[in-house]
C-alpha positions in Angstrom: -11.7 -20.0 -8.2 -8.7 -19.0 -10.2 -5.5 -18.3 -8.4 -3.5 -15.2 -9.0 0.0 -15.5 -10.2 1.7 -12.3 -9.0 5.3 -13.6 -9.2 5.4 -15.2 -12.6 8.9 -13.9 -13.3 10.3 -16.2 -10.7 8.1 -19.3 -11.0 9.5 -22.3 -12.7 9.8 -26.0 -12.3 7.0 -28.4 -11.4 6.4 -29.0 -7.7 7.7 -32.0 -5.8 5.3 -34.4 -4.1 4.1 -33.0 -0.8 4.9 -35.9 1.5 4.3 -39.5 2.0 2.8 -41.1 5.1 -0.6 -41.8 6.6 -2.1 -38.5 7.6 -2.2 -37.3 11.2 -0.2 -38.2 14.2 -0.3 -36.3 17.5 2.6 -33.9 18.1 3.8 -35.6 21.3 7.3 -34.3 21.2 8.7 -31.0 19.9 7.1 -27.7 18.8 4.2 -27.6 16.3 4.8 -25.9 13.0 2.1 -25.0 10.6 3.1 -24.3 6.9 1.0 -22.4 4.4 1.5 -23.2 0.8 0.6 -22.3 -2.8 -1.9 -24.9 -4.0 -0.9 -24.5 -7.6 1.4 -27.5 -7.2 0.6 -30.7 -5.5 -0.1 -29.1 -2.1 -3.7 -29.2 -0.8 -3.5 -26.6 1.9 -1.9 -26.1 5.3 0.5 -28.8 6.6 1.6 -29.7 10.1 5.0 -30.7 11.5 6.6 -31.5 14.8 10.0 -29.8 15.3 12.7 -31.2 17.6 15.0 -28.4 18.8 17.8 -30.8 19.9 18.3 -32.1 16.3 16.6 -29.5 14.1 14.4 -32.2 12.5 10.9 -31.8 11.1 8.5 -34.7 11.3 5.5 -34.5 9.0 2.1 -34.8 10.7 0.0 -34.5 7.6 -2.5 -32.1 6.2 -3.8 -29.9 8.9 -6.5 -28.4 6.8 -7.5 -28.3 3.1 -7.5 -24.7 1.9 -7.2 -22.8 -1.3 -3.8 -21.0 -1.7 -3.3 -20.4 2.1 -0.1 -18.3 1.5 0.1 -16.6 4.9 -0.9 -17.7 8.4 -1.2 -15.7 11.7 -1.9 -17.2 15.2 -4.2 -15.3 17.6 -2.8 -14.3 21.0 -5.0 -17.1 22.6 -3.2 -19.7 20.5 -6.5 -21.3 19.4 -7.4 -19.4 16.2 -5.4 -19.3 13.0 -6.0 -16.5 10.5 -5.3 -17.4 6.8 -4.7 -15.3 3.7 -6.3 -17.1 0.7 -4.3 -15.6 -2.1 -7.0 -15.6 -4.9 -8.1 -13.1 -7.5 -11.7 -14.3 -7.6 -13.9 -15.1 -4.6 -17.6 -15.3 -4.4 -18.0 -14.0 -8.0 -16.0 -10.8 -7.2 -12.6 -9.5 -8.0 -11.4 -10.3 -4.5 -9.2 -12.6 -2.4 -10.4 -14.1 0.8 -9.5 -14.3 4.5 -10.5 -17.3 6.6 -10.2 -18.5 10.2 -9.6 -22.0 11.7 -9.6 -23.4 15.2 -6.5 -25.3 16.1 -6.9 -28.7 17.8 -3.6 -29.1 19.6 -4.1 -32.8 20.4 -4.4 -33.8 16.8 -2.7 -30.8 15.2 -5.7 -30.4 13.0 -7.4 -27.2 11.9 -11.2 -26.8 11.7 -12.6 -24.0 9.5 -14.6 -21.4 11.2 -15.6 -19.1 8.3 -14.3 -17.2 5.2 -15.0 -13.7 4.0 -14.0 -11.5 1.1 -10.9 -9.4 1.5 -12.1 -6.8 -0.9 -9.1 -7.0 -3.2 -7.4 -9.6 -5.3 -4.2 -11.4 -4.3 -4.6 -11.4 -0.5 -1.0 -12.0 0.6 -0.7 -11.1 4.3 -2.8 -11.2 7.4 -2.4 -10.2 11.0 -4.2 -10.1 14.4 -4.1 -7.2 16.7 -2.8 -7.7 20.3 -6.3 -8.6 21.6 -7.1 -11.1 18.9 -10.5 -9.3 18.3 -9.3 -7.4 15.2 -7.8 -8.8 12.0 -6.2 -7.2 9.0 -5.4 -8.2 5.4 -3.1 -6.8 2.6 -4.2 -7.3 -0.9 -1.3 -7.3 -3.3 -3.1 -7.6 -6.6 -6.0 -5.3 -5.6 -3.7 -2.7 -4.1 -5.8 -2.4 -0.9 -6.1 -3.3 2.8 -9.0 -4.2 5.1 -9.8 -4.8 8.7 -12.2 -7.3 10.2 -13.8 -7.8 13.7 -13.2 -11.3 15.2 -15.9 -12.9 17.2 -15.5 -15.0 20.4 -15.4 -18.2 18.4 -13.0 -16.8 15.8 -15.6 -15.9 13.3 -14.7 -13.0 10.9 -17.0 -10.2 10.2 -17.3 -8.6 6.8 -14.7 -5.8 6.3 -15.1 -3.1 8.9 -12.6 -0.7 7.2 -11.4 -0.9 3.6 -8.8 1.3 1.8 -8.2 1.3 -1.9 -4.9 2.8 -2.9 -3.9 4.5 -6.2 -0.8 5.6 -8.0 2.4 3.8 -9.2 6.1 3.8 -8.7 9.0 4.3 -11.2 9.5 0.6 -11.8 7.2 0.0 -14.8 7.0 -3.8 -14.3 6.7 -4.2 -10.5 5.3 -0.8 -9.6 2.7 -0.3 -12.3 0.0 0.0 -9.6 -0.4 -0.1 -5.8 0.7 -3.5 -4.2 -0.1 -3.7 -0.5 2.1 -6.5 0.9 2.2 -6.3 4.7 -0.1 -5.4 7.6 1.7 -4.7 10.9 0.2 -3.7 14.2 2.2 -1.3 16.3 3.6 -2.7 19.6 1.1 -0.6 21.7 -1.8 -1.8 19.5 -2.8 1.8 18.6 -1.8 1.8 14.9 -1.8 -0.4 11.8 0.9 0.0 9.2 0.5 -1.2 5.6 3.5 -1.7 3.4 2.7 -0.8 -0.2 5.6 -1.7 -2.5 3.8 -0.5 -5.6 3.8 3.2 -4.6 6.8 3.3 -2.2 4.8 4.0 1.0 3.9 2.6 4.4 0.4 3.8 5.1 -0.4 4.5 8.8 -3.8 4.2 10.5 -5.1 4.7 14.0 -6.8 1.5 15.3 -9.8 1.2 17.5 -9.2 -2.3 18.8 -12.7 -2.6 20.2 -14.3 -2.2 16.8 -11.5 -3.0 14.4 -12.1 0.3 12.7 -9.2 2.1 11.1 -8.8 5.8 10.5 -6.0 7.5 8.5 -3.3 8.9 10.8 -1.5 12.2 10.4 1.1 11.8 9.1 -0.7 9.4 6.8 2.4 7.5 5.5 6.1 7.1 5.5 7.7 7.4 2.0 10.6 5.3 0.9 13.1 6.3 -1.8 11.5 6.2 -5.2 11.6 2.6 -6.6 12.6 1.0 -3.4 9.4 -1.0 -2.8 8.9 -1.3 0.9 7.8 -4.9 1.3 8.1 -6.2 4.8 8.2 -4.7 8.3 9.2 -5.9 11.7 9.3 -4.0 15.0 12.2 -4.2 17.5 11.0 -5.6 20.9 11.7 -2.2 22.4 8.9 -0.7 20.4 11.0 2.2 19.3 12.6 0.9 16.1 11.2 -0.9 13.1 13.0 -2.6 10.2 11.6 -2.4 6.6 12.8 -4.7 3.9 12.6 -3.2 0.4 12.0 -5.4 -2.6 13.5 -3.5 -5.5 16.6 -2.2 -3.7 17.1 -5.3 -1.5 17.9 -3.3 1.6 16.9 -3.1 5.2 15.8 0.4 6.3 16.1 1.1 10.0 13.2 3.3 11.1 12.6 5.3 14.3 9.0 4.9 15.5 7.3 7.7 17.3 4.5 5.9 19.1 2.8 9.1 20.2 2.4 10.6 16.7 2.4 7.3 14.8 5.3 8.4 12.6 8.3 6.7 11.1 11.7 8.3 10.5 14.6 6.9 8.4 17.7 6.3 10.5 19.8 3.9 8.4 19.8 1.8 5.2 21.9 -1.4 4.8 22.0 -3.1 1.4 21.8 -6.9 1.5 23.2 -7.8 -1.9 26.9 -8.1 -2.4 29.0 -5.4 -4.0 28.9 -5.7 -7.8 25.7 -7.6 -7.9 23.9 -6.7 -11.1 20.9 -9.1 -11.3 17.3 -8.6 -10.3 16.9 -7.7 -6.6 13.9 -9.0 -4.6 14.4 -8.3 -0.9 11.9 -10.5 1.0 11.5 -10.7 4.7 13.2 -10.3 8.1 13.1 -11.8 11.6 14.7 -10.7 14.9 16.0 -13.1 17.6 14.4 -13.1 21.1 17.2 -11.1 22.6 17.1 -8.5 19.8 20.9 -9.1 19.2 20.6 -10.3 15.6 18.3 -10.0 12.6 18.0 -12.3 9.6 16.8 -11.2 6.1 16.4 -13.0 2.8 16.6 -12.0 -0.9 14.8 -14.2 -3.5 16.9 -13.3 -6.5 20.2 -14.7 -5.3 18.7 -17.0 -2.7 20.6 -15.7 0.3 20.0 -15.1 4.0 21.8 -12.1 5.5 22.8 -11.9 9.2 22.9 -8.5 10.9 24.0 -7.6 14.4 21.7 -5.1 16.1 23.1 -2.2 18.2 21.8 -2.4 21.8 21.8 1.4 21.9 20.1 2.7 18.8 18.9 -0.5 16.9 21.2 0.2 13.9 22.4 -2.8 11.9 25.8 -4.1 11.0 26.1 -6.8 8.3 27.7 -9.9 9.7 27.4 -12.5 7.0 25.7 -13.7 3.8 25.1 -17.3 3.0 22.9 -19.5 0.8 19.4 -20.0 2.2 19.2 -23.7 1.5 16.9 -23.5 -1.5 15.5 -21.4 -4.3 13.2 -18.3 -3.9 12.9 -18.0 -0.1 9.3 -16.8 0.7 9.3 -16.7 4.5 11.6 -17.4 7.5 11.2 -17.9 11.2 13.3 -18.8 14.3 12.2 -21.9 16.2 11.1 -21.3 19.8 14.5 -22.4 21.2 16.3 -19.9 19.0 18.8 -22.5 17.9 17.5 -22.8 14.3 16.4 -20.6 11.4 13.7 -22.2 9.2 13.2 -20.9 5.6 10.3 -21.8 3.2 11.8 -22.0 -0.3 9.1 -21.8 -2.9 10.9 -22.7 -6.1 12.9 -25.7 -4.7 9.9 -27.0 -2.9 11.6 -27.4 0.5 11.9 -26.1 4.0 15.6 -25.6 4.9 16.8 -25.6 8.5 19.9 -23.7 9.3 21.8 -24.0 12.6 22.3 -20.7 14.5 25.1 -19.7 16.9 23.4 -17.7 19.7 26.6 -15.9 20.6 27.8 -14.8 17.2 24.5 -14.9 15.4 26.1 -16.7 12.5 24.3 -19.4 10.6 25.7 -22.7 9.3 24.2 -25.0 6.8 23.1 -27.9 8.9 22.4 -30.0 5.7 18.7 -30.3 6.7 16.0 -30.0 4.0 12.4 -31.2 4.1 10.3 -31.5 0.9 7.0 -29.6 0.6 5.3 -28.3 -2.5 5.6 -24.5 -2.7 5.9 -23.6 1.0 5.0 -20.0 1.7 4.7 -19.3 5.4 6.0 -20.9 8.6 4.1 -20.4 11.8 5.0 -22.1 15.1 1.9 -22.8 17.1 
C-alpha cells in the first residue's frame, strides 16, 4: 500500500536509525510511552519507552507493534485498547486510509492487533475514542472526510457507522485547495463530536449517540474561522466551557466559548504564536494543557518553536508567556508526562523526541538537553 505524502513541502533529510538494542524489556520503572511514527523512514511501526519522571529520561523498550504509517494513537478509557490512524491513501484496493485497534499487554509493553477497517478517505491522520470507549472516530486529511465506528467488547472495530464527505476550498490555493479534516474531538459531556477541517476553515459539529456511534449534523452545523486561518487542532479546557483551536495558516490559538447545550462555539480571543515581524511560512500545529489548567503549550512547525501561555482562571483567556526552540525540527505532536514536570515533543524532520523541563509554578520551559533518536516520530501517548 502506498503512503500518502501530505506534507511534502516540509519533508527533507533521510531518517536516522530507529534504535539499537535487543527488542522488548518489561517497563518495570517509570511511565509507559507509546510512539506512533511514519514508516517512510527506517521505522517499522509503534515503539515503546519507559519514562522516568525524576530525570526526564526515556529508555527504549523496542517495537511494540509493526504497523503501516501509524501516525496517531489514542488510548481507550479502559487503558487496554489502542486506536491507530494508519495514514495511507490506498487500503483494500480503495482510495482510503485505515483505522486499526490493538490490545496492550502492560507486562511486556507489547501491542497485539485486533482488527483493521477502511476509514473511507485517504490520509487518515487523527483518531479518538468517546468517553465510553465504545465509539471511535477518524479524520481523513487527504480524503477530506470523517467517520465513526462502533467498538466491540474486545476492541474490534465495526465498518463505518457514519461517514461525512466534505466539499469546498479555502483561499490558500496550495494548502486549502480542498477539504482537509485534521482532528476529531469528543465534547467533555460525550454528546458531540467536533471535526476540524483546515481546508475549508470550519469545525464541523455533530450530535453523538454513544450507544451506536452514530453521528448526526448539529444545528449550528459548524464554527467558521477567519478565511485562510486553517483550524487544525482542538483541545477542551478541563472546565468543559472553553476550547482552544490552533490554526495552521495564521499560527494562532483561538479561544472559543463552548455552549454545551446547543453544541456551539463562539470566538472569545485570538493570540498569535509567531514573533512580531515573522515573514516565513506559518504552520501552527498542536496544543496541550497542564493538569491544573494554569498553562498551555502550543507548537509551530515552520520556526520550530513551542509557545507557553498562561490561562486565566476566570474566563480561560490566554496570555503569552514565552517562546523557545522545541528541541528539534518540525514538531508533530506534544504531551506532558504524568507528573507534569516534563514536556515531550515528537520532532519529525530531526528524527528525535525532545524532553523539556517544566516549572510548575511559572509554566516556563527550559531546554533540559535531552533528546532521544527515533525515525519520524508523529504521536506520543502515555499508557
